[in-house]
C-alpha positions in Angstrom: -54.4 -156.3 -13.3 -57.0 -157.7 -11.0 -55.7 -159.1 -7.7 -57.3 -162.4 -6.6 -58.3 -163.1 -3.1 -55.4 -165.1 -1.4 -57.9 -167.8 -0.4 -58.7 -168.4 -4.1 -55.0 -169.0 -5.0 -55.1 -172.7 -4.1 -56.4 -175.9 -5.5 -58.0 -176.8 -2.2 -61.6 -176.3 -1.5 -62.3 -175.1 2.1 -63.1 -176.4 4.6 -61.1 -179.6 3.9 -59.2 -182.2 5.8 -55.5 -181.4 5.6 -52.4 -183.2 7.1 -49.4 -181.1 8.2 -46.2 -183.1 8.6 -43.4 -181.8 10.8 -39.9 -183.1 11.4 -37.7 -182.4 14.3 -35.2 -184.1 16.7 -36.8 -187.0 18.7 -37.2 -185.3 22.0 -39.8 -186.3 24.5 -42.1 -183.4 24.1 -41.7 -182.7 20.3 -45.1 -184.0 19.4 -46.7 -181.8 22.1 -44.8 -178.8 20.8 -46.1 -179.4 17.3 -49.7 -179.8 18.5 -49.5 -176.6 20.5 -48.1 -174.6 17.5 -50.8 -175.9 15.2 -53.5 -175.3 17.9 -52.7 -171.6 17.9 -54.4 -171.5 14.5 -56.8 -174.4 14.7 -58.3 -175.3 18.1 -60.4 -178.1 16.8 -57.9 -181.0 16.5 -59.8 -184.3 16.9 -58.6 -187.1 19.1 -56.5 -189.5 17.1 -55.6 -186.8 14.6 -51.9 -186.8 15.7 -49.5 -189.6 14.7 -45.7 -189.9 15.2 -43.0 -191.9 13.5 -39.4 -192.1 14.6 -36.6 -192.3 12.0 -34.7 -195.6 11.6 -31.9 -194.4 13.8 -34.2 -192.8 16.3 -32.6 -189.4 16.0 -35.6 -187.7 14.3 -39.3 -187.7 14.8 -42.0 -187.0 12.2 -45.3 -185.7 13.6 -48.5 -185.7 11.4 -51.5 -183.6 12.4 -54.7 -183.9 10.5 -57.1 -181.0 10.9 -60.0 -179.3 9.2 -58.5 -176.4 7.3 -60.8 -173.4 6.9 -58.7 -171.2 4.6 -55.3 -170.8 2.8 -54.5 -168.0 5.3 -55.0 -170.4 8.2 -52.6 -172.9 6.6 -50.1 -170.2 5.8 -50.2 -169.1 9.5 -49.7 -172.7 10.7 -46.7 -173.2 8.4 -45.3 -169.8 9.4 -45.5 -170.7 13.1 -43.9 -174.1 12.5 -41.0 -172.7 10.4 -40.3 -169.9 12.8 -39.8 -172.4 15.7 -36.1 -173.3 16.2 -36.9 -176.9 17.1 -38.8 -177.6 13.8 -36.4 -178.8 11.2 -38.9 -179.1 8.3 -42.6 -178.9 7.7 -44.6 -180.3 4.7 
């Protein structure tokens, strides 16, 4: 059986604009933490590419980071870094 290149196992065409959404507790530096984790794998995050939204009760914070993804491997690495961090509750 022929193995496909991991980059080909996606419906996305690279490079493409992609938004990563991350949830965590609403702590003062959570958005900066998310950006630093994403930046380990994608240095080119444009100004205005990060948005935040607090939950209704204010306990949680959702951070969205829009970036230009260059490969599935890059996205996998971003999600792995996010899921591995103890302050990240969920990433989509």
